[in-house]
Each structure stands twice: as structure tokens, then as C-alpha cells.
N, C-alpha and C positions, 0 to 999 in steps of 0.2 A: 491464643483466649481460646478454653472448649466448655461449652454450657450442655447442659445435662437437662433431658427431658424427664422429669420424674411421673411416670403414669401410675396413679395412684389409686386403690381401692377403697375409697372412705365410706363410712357408716353416717349415715344422716344423724346429725346431732352429736354425736359419741366426740364430743370436741378434746377430749384428752388422750382419746386414743389414737383419734386421727393428728394429734398433735403430735404424740410419740413417735408415727406411721414417717413422719415429715421429717423429723429430727433423725431417723434411722435413715430414709432415705437420701439425706443430704448429706451426710459422713460418707454413705457410699460413695456419692459423688464427687465431693470433696477428695476424698482420697483414689479416684481417679481422675484427679485433675482439675477438674471443672471450679470456675470462679463465681459461675451464675448458673442456679437451680429454678426451672421453672415449673411450676406444680398447675396444674388444671382450674379451669373454674368453680368457684367455693370449694374447692377443696377441700381446707380446716372445717365446713359444716356438710360438705357431702349436697350432692345434688339429686333429684331438687328436694329442696327443705319445706318447699310450701309454706305453709302460713306459721310455719315456727319465727319466719325470718319478721313476725309482726309482733314480736314478742322484743321488745326493747333489750332484755337482760341478755338472751339470745345473741341479739346482734353486738352486744357490749363485750360478752363473754369469748364469741368467737375470735374478736381481735385481741382480745388480752392472750389465747393462747397460741394464737399465731407471733406475735410479738415474745412469747416466752420460747418458743422455736428459733427464732432467730438469733433469738440472743444464746440459745445453746450451739449454733451453728458460728461464731462468731468470724470464719474467716472467707465463706460464702454469701455471696448476694442471695435472696427468695424472691422468689416472683411468684405471687399467690393467687387464686380467689379468693374472693371474702366479702358478705353482705356488710356495707356499712351505712350510716344513717344516709339518710335522705336531706338538702334543702328544705326549709320549711315551707317555701313556696308553691312547692311538685304536688301537694296533696297526697302523697306516699313518705315513708315510713323510712325508707330503705333503697340504696343501690348499690346493683349488681356490680362489684369492683375487682380491679387487678391491683396487688398493693405488693409495691418492692419494700423489702425488709432490709436490712443491715443492721447488725449487732444491738437488734432487738426494737428499732427506728422504724417508723413509717418513713420513709423519703421519697416513695411518690407513688401516686395513687390516679388511676384509667377509670374512669366506671363508663359499662355498657350502655351503646346507645339506641340499640336496635332490641327490641324486645317481643319475642315470637310470640303469638296468641294464635296458635293453630296446633290441629292436631295434638300431642300429647303436652304444647306447652302453654300455659297462663301466665306470662309471667308480669307481664301489664297489670296486672289482680295487686302483684305485690309490689314492685320496684317501679321508683323512677327513671326515665330514659335520660341517661347527661345531654347535653347542649352543645357540645365540644368535647376532643379529645386532643392531648397534644405529644408531641414527640420527648422521649423517655431519653436523657443522654447521661451516659455511661461510658468511662472508662475512654473514652473518644468516640464511643461510636455514639449513631442515631437511630434509636430501636422505637417503632412502632407497634403498641402493646394493642391488640382487638381482642375482645370475648367474644368467642363461638357467632353467634347470628350476624356482630360486626362483621364478619367476612363472606356474609354465603347473600350479596346482594351486589355482584359484580354486574356492571352496567352490558359489557360486552358477550360476557359467557351465558347468561341466563336468557337472552334473545336469541344467541347460536343454536340453544335447546329449544327452543320454541317455547320456552316458560317464561310467565311475567317475575319480573321483579315484584317484591310483595313490599320496597321501602321507595319514597323519595332521593332520602340521601343515600350514599356510599364512606362509610368511615374510612374504610384502606382508602380509596382513593382521595380524602381529604387529608388522612395523613401523610400518604404520599406527596403530595406537594409540599413539606416539610423536608424533604430528602432522605426520607429514613435507608440508611443502610441494612436494613433487614428487617422482616414483618414476623411479629410472633403470634400467635391466638392461642390463648388458655380455653378447656371447652369441654364442656361433658358433654357430646353430641350423642344421644344412644343410636343403638344397633337396629337396624331394619334391612329387608333385602337389598343388595344394592350399593348398600349406603357407603360400605366402605372405599368403592372404587370412585365413588361419587366424589367424596372429598379429596380423593387423590387429585382428581380429573378436574374441579375446581381451583385446589389449591395451585394446583401445577400453571394452569392458567392466568391467576394471580399474579404468580412468579414471573412467568414469561411477559408480562403485561408489562410490568414495575422493572422488570430486568432485578431483582433483587432475591436474595433467600428466602423460603418462607419457613417455621419453625410450628409443629401443630404440638401441644401438649394435649392430650386428650382423658379424658376420666375411663377408668375401665371398673366392672363390676355391677352387680344388678341392686338397685333398689326399687322396692316395691316389684311394680308392673314392670319396667324399663332395664333394662341391660344396654351396658355401654362397653363397647367392645376395645377402648384405646384405640391401638392401632395407631400411636405417635408418629410423627414424620418429618423427617428434614427432605423439603424439595429444593435442591439448585436453580441460578438465576435463569437456566432455562429450562426451568419447571420438570426437569428429572427426578427423579426418588434416589437421594442419595441415603437416607437413611431411615431405619424404620422398626419401631417398637414392637413387641408379639401382638398379639390377637387375645381376648377376652382371659388378660392374665397381665397382674404386676410386671413393669419390667421400668429400667433407669437407662435410657437412651442418652447416651455421649455425644456430640460429635466434637469435629476439631475448625475453627472458624476459619483456618486458613482454605480449606477446600468445601468445609461443612460436610464432609463425609464422616460416617460413622456403620456400624454395622445394620444391617438390612436382615431382619427377625423373617421366617417362614413366615407365610399367609396364609391361610386355608384356599385349597385351587377350586375348590366349586361352591356351591351355596347349600348343596345340601350339609357338607362340615362343616361350611360357617355357622348353620342352625343348630345342627347337633352341639357342637363348642356353647354356644349360646344359651341354650336349655340346662346344659350341665351347669353352669356359671350361675346363670339365671336363679335356678334352685338352689343350689348350694349356700348363695350371700342371701335368696330370698329365709329360707330356714335361718341359718344360723345368724342371720342381723336380727329378725324378729324370735330368739333366743328357745329354739327348739334345736335339740339333737337327736331325734330320730322323727321316722315318718313312717305314714304307716296307710296302705291302699288297698283295695278290691282287687283280688286278681280274678281277671272271669276265666280266662283262656281263649281270649279275643286279643287282638294285636294292639288296640289303645292301648289296655293296661300292662301290658307286656314291654311296650317300647315305655309308658311312663317308670316302670318301674327299674326299667334297665338306663335310665336316667338317673334317675333318684340314686342307684347302686354307684355310678359313676362319680357323682356329685360328692357322697357322705360316705360310701363304704357300707358293704353288704351287712356289716355286723347294727347299721343305722336304720336298715329298712326292714319294714316287717310286712307281709303280706298275707289277706285273707281270703278263701274260695268261700263262697256264699252261694253252695247249689240249692234251688226248688225243685218240684217236679220236670220243670220245665228242662233243668238242665240237664247236659248229654255227657257221657262218658269222654268223649273225646276233648271235653272243654276240660274236665277236670283232670283227666291225662295230661292236656297240653300245660295246663296251669300248673303243675307239680312240675313236669318239664322246667317251664320256666323259671319255677324258684330252684328247681338244683344247678341252672346252666349259671343262674346269679349268684348262687352260694347263700339265699336268704330264706329268713323262716318263711314257712307256709303252715298257717292255721285252715281246718276246716269247719265251718259254723253252716250249719245247713239252717235256715227259714225258714224252711218247711212246716215245721211244729205250728210256727207263728203265723204262717200264711192260712195254713187250714182253718186255723183258731180264727183269724181276720174275718174267713170267708164265710164259715159257718154263723157267725156272728153278726153278719153283713147280708145274711143271703134274702132275707125280705125286701129290703131296699135294693138289691142287684137283681132280684127278679121281675121285680116292678118298674125298672131302670131300661130304656132301650136298649137292645143289645151290644149294639156300639160303644154307648156310653157303659154299658156293665164290664164290656170286654178291658176296655181301656182303663178302669177304675182297678179291678184285678191287677191290669201289668203297672201300676205305679206302686200298687199297694207294695207289690215285692220291691220296690224298685227303694222304697220309702223304709221298708225294715231293714232291705239291707244296710242303707244309712242310719237307722238305728241300732246297730249293732256296731256299725263300723264306730258310729260319734263313743259309743260307750269304751269299746276298746282303747280310742283315742284318752278321753277321759280317767280310765284305770290306768293308762301307761306314758302318761303324759308326748304321744306320740303326735304330729302333725299329721291329719289328716289331707293326702292328695286326689285331687280329682281327675279323673281320667280322659273325659271327654274331649274330642276333639272340634277345633272348627267348623266342620262340615254340618254337626250336630246341634252345636252349637246355633250356629244360622239358622235351620230349618227348626229350632224346639224340638228337637227329637231327641227330648232329655229332660227327666223327672226336676222339677221343683221340689226341695227338698228331701229330695233322692238320690240320684247319682250325679247330680249338681254339688251338693256338701261337701264341703271342705275348705280348707284352709288357705290351698293355692293349686290352679286349673294349669296345670303343667303344658298341656297342648293345646288350650284354648286358642291361638294362634295359629294351628297348623291343621290345614284341610286334608283331608282321608286320603288323597293320594298322595302326600308329603309323610303321610303317615308311614307309608309303605316304602317308600325311599328311605326314610331314617332308619327302619325296621331292616333294611338290607344294609343301611351302614353301617350297622352295631353287628352283623354278623360278616362283615370284610375281613375282619381275623379268624372265627370260630363262629359256632354256631350259638347264638345266646339265643334267640326266638326261632324256636323250631318249625321248618318249613312247612308242617301241615297248619300251623297258623297263618304262616302267610296265605296258604292256599284255598282256604275254607273262605266259603261267604259270610260277609259280615250278618251278624245277627244279635240281639238283645235278650234272646230265650227267655222272654217276657210268656212265649206260649208257644203250642205245639207246632212246628213247620215254618218256623217266624223267621224272615229274611229282612235286613233292612231294603232292601230294593222291593219292597212288595209299600212299601211307604216311600220311597226316593229314586229320584232317578236315577242314572249307573251314577258312580263318583267322580267319572272322570268330567263330564257333563255339570254335574252340580256344581264342581269345583270353580270349573273355568264360570261359571256365571256367578258365582260369588266373588270373584276377584273382581269379574270385570266391573258391579255394581257394587262392590263393598270401598273396592280401592281406587275404580276410575270413574266410580258414579255413572257409569252405561246406564243411557235409555232401554228399557226394557224390548223392546220392538229392532233396535240397532244390535243388541244384544244375540238375540233371536236370527236375525240377518246373516249378522258375524258367521255363526254357529250354526248357521242352514238347520234350525228347528223351528217348530213352531209358536207364533209369541203368545200365545194362551199357554202356551208350558212354561217360557216364561216369566211373563206375569204373575203367572200361580205360585209359579216358586217365589219370587219377589215379593207378592203379596204374603204370602208365608215368613218369609223372613223378615218382616217388617211387624207381622204380628205379633214375634214372639220376643219383642224389645222388652216384654215386660218379664221374661224369664231372665234374659241376659242381664239385665242391671241389679238382680238379685244375685249373681252369680259370683263364685270367687272370683278372686284377681286372679288374672290370668298374664301371662310371660308372651311381651309384644315383640316380635319379630318380624310383620309384614308390612307395608307401608301404610297399610287403616287396617288396625286392627278394632274387635268389639271390645269397650271399656273405655276408659278415659280419653280417650283422641277422636272415641266416634260419638259426638252430643246429639244422640236421635230422638226424637217425643214418643212416648210411649202412647197416648192417647192421639192418633192423628188416623189422618182417610184421604192421605193426597194420593191421587190416581196420575203416575208420568202420561204427557199425552203421547197420543196415537201417533206413529210415526211411518206412514205407509213406506215401502221400500226401505225400511231401517234408514234414512237420514231426516233430520231435525228439519221442519218449515224453514225458509229462508227470513220467514221475518220474526219467528220464535231463536233465531241464530244472533242475528241482529241487536236482536232486546237485549238477548245473552250477551253479547259481545260489549254494548252498550252499557252494561250494570257493570263490566268490573272494573 
């Protein structure tokens, strides 16, 4: 018996196109001898479908297209994720289900029990939770089918990591009491740093605990801010890796049930490589799935815009990327030279369009108001006027050409509000929104691993917005090595400012000032373009922070939380 894991890249809502791809992959699997083809969670409609699943016709059509796909490949059994109607007494309209189909008919249904409501997930908003699950019997085999989060609550694995379980029930444990021969998990598990290794470690622990093979069929591709890495896999009863699909691309993994072995595709050998591949996939899918063919960006001669251009070229091809250099009186010749070199190295069109005439006109028109303002306010206004004039030019070109404007700012700038609303924050996709400045340099060097794409002069020069004379980022920000660590500890780990200061051996008031600035910039981030998620906690849909708030974290002498506060926090979990 051969089983195929079909690692599909669906487009949300593109039911007919997804149906066509399911048929193609099922036929390929059948040609390779597979009799069961397993597709990811919600594969027919794409994940996350969000409030689309509230439309009864969407749910009904999803099932109709899935039945048609099954009827088109009568020689194989399909296991595929799909939204299905929920029982009337649940208060919800749909279930997140795994459907087994043969010859166009649904022969078995399993629905998801554990609905994640954290970070980017909000499944309990739309779905009802299944109250029970059962073993699927097929060709003499007893198969435990779980859906993504259902496998993420093992009672032994998480305590060993000193992490708390999120649910009382463990669907895997309940199913295994029925004597399953192997476990299948269909997933739409998005990528974040460290996630690929974590999945394998967790599922391997389950395999060893119950002495059964574990098969994971995971979605691949970008849908909105989320990037799905795929990395579908098969783990033997001893928890060892027996087969693995490709990362960040569609793949079909076929295994022989006699020994549960198949091909082991190579995976990125470090996190920088994984992030690079994720950014390329996320950019390509966002642009194409939104119906665009070309992208546009401002190329400043700095490292952020150079990296964004390199990602776009790898994602879409040089003929689909257009860059514009928009100098003012403060732009240096070295920036012009670097922008030209980046465009030349990437083989993309570069247009030069000076904003100086518009800037001079604006300055003259508002001279009276600028002179009446405080010097700092006038200086800031003039800087932001330049950024917004660049936005006007870029959006005009976007309108004229139909190209999607890419934002080029990074996570460090976004954290500090070191960016201009309706200026450099404008665009349709913020490619680097979850990439810290120090990571930007690592990625730039990654792009230069085979040939120079981003000139060494770009990597060596101090970062500057060039909005006034002799400006440097470090005039307004601490060194990025320190800033990025503070951002990571505060945003991803919810660290206390004083504890962070103690860990980094810096003044507590410096860390508190940075965090205060980070929190006060929330109003900007909630107006920002969608950004591709890479870290455990990105700005955007997975970090729901109030804008109008004045919470000040407690003072922590010596960097340790008071015993009574620790006790109260533990008691509240």
C-alpha cells in the first residue's frame, strides 16, 4: 500500500482552480501507485478562509467541487480538508473537517476539536469544535485522522519543554485508545522561525509515545500575511524521519506503508536561508494571488530597498519589477550610484524622478507656517513632506502602470515608528515588515553568496533616510544590534523592561524609553500595509495591541519580578 501526501498551494476562494490542482496531484499520485492521497487542512478552499466560511453557498460549493475532484479520480481515495455545516445547537455555522471521498462520495468525516485562538489564529470565531472523533477503518487499517491543532496538545511533550498545554483534551490520546495503526495529521501550519524543527520534534514524540507512524500533510504557499512552508513528513514508530517533502514549494510525497519510507527532500540548512525562501514565496503568492503581474518600489541606494528589490526579482522575474530613484537636495551621489548598481545587478528598469521641484514648491508655499513653528517641528515636517512626496510619485506610477507598490521598511523602523504615515509606509505589501535591521544585513549577504547583487558599499555605509543634511539612523536610534534585541525580547517574549535591561546590561531607562516609543507607535502600525509574518510574534494580525493605552510595566529591582507578582501571574494562568 502506498500513500501520497499532496502538499498543495491553494488560493483562498479559488474553488475551481484548487479543484483542478487536486485532480492533477491525485492523478500523479495514482500514476506512482498510491491508493490514498492526503491533502492539507481546508485544501479545497484554502486556509485561512476567514469569514468566507460564514457564507452558506461558499461551504456548499466547496463540498461540490471536492466531490467532483473525487469523481474525476475514481481509482484513489482522497482525504482532504473542507468546511462543512455545523450542527444547529453549536451556535456556529461550520466545522473544520477532514473528508474522505471515494468515487465522488463522502465516506467518512472527521472534524477538528481544538480550535486555536492565539497569535494569527481565530478559529473559534467561525468554527464549532467537534465533541468527539473516531477511527477511520480503511482496507483493513485503523487510521487516526487529526486536523492541525488536534496534534498540538500532547500531555508529555509540552511539559518537557516547560510550556503549558492550551487545552484540557488531547484528541490524539483519545483516538489512540481505539488502537490506531497510524496517525494522519492534515495541516495548515504557517511558517515562523524554528517552526519546521519544532513540528518534527513534536510529531516524533507522538510517534514514539504511541509506537505508530505519523504522517503530516501541510499546506504550502502564501495567503495574505501568512506563509506556509509545507515540509510535509512521515515519521516512523520510533520517531525518526522516514520521508519529507520540499520546503516552500508544492510537492508530492509518496511512501510505502510496509516501511513508511520515501524521499527525504533537502531542507534549508539555516534560518537565514529559510527566511529568504519564505520571503520569496510570500511575495510571489501575495502579488499573483491578488491579481497583479508587476511590482514597483522606490530604490533609495540603501540596504532595505536593495534587499526588497532582490526578493521581488527572485519571486517574479526582473521583467516584472520596476524601480524608481527619487532624489532630493539631501540625496548623495553615492546613493544614486548604489541605486543604479543594484538595478544593474538585478537587471531591472530604474527610473530617476527628482522630487526637488515639488519639495521646493511645498517649502515655499508653507514658509510662513514653518517659520512660526518650533524648529524641531518644522524640521520634522520638512522631512515627512519629502517622504510623502515620494509616495505621491510612486502611487501615481502604480496607477499608471498597474504595478503593486512594495513597501521597503523593516521591523526595527516599524517598531520605533521611524517611518512616515502616507509616506514610506504606503503600498500594497510590506515585504520586510517582520525582518529586523540586523537580519536585513544577514539576508543581503545571503543574496550575495554567489555573486554581488547588493554592492558592498551599500552594506558598509551607515543607514540614513537622507531627509536632512548629515542624517544617520543612529542620531535617533540606538545601535541596531541593541535595538533589535530589545524588540525581540519585548515583542516576542513579552519581557519586562527592567529584566531586559538587566539581561543586556544597559540602563533600565533606555529600555523603558524604547518600549514606550514602540507602544506609542501602534497607531502607525495599524495603518501599515500587510506584512509577511516570519517570527513567533509579528506586528499585524497576530499582535492585537491597544492604540489608546497607558500601561507602564512594573519596576523590577535587579531585573527579577517580585515574588507576589510572580505568584499572582502563575495563579492567573
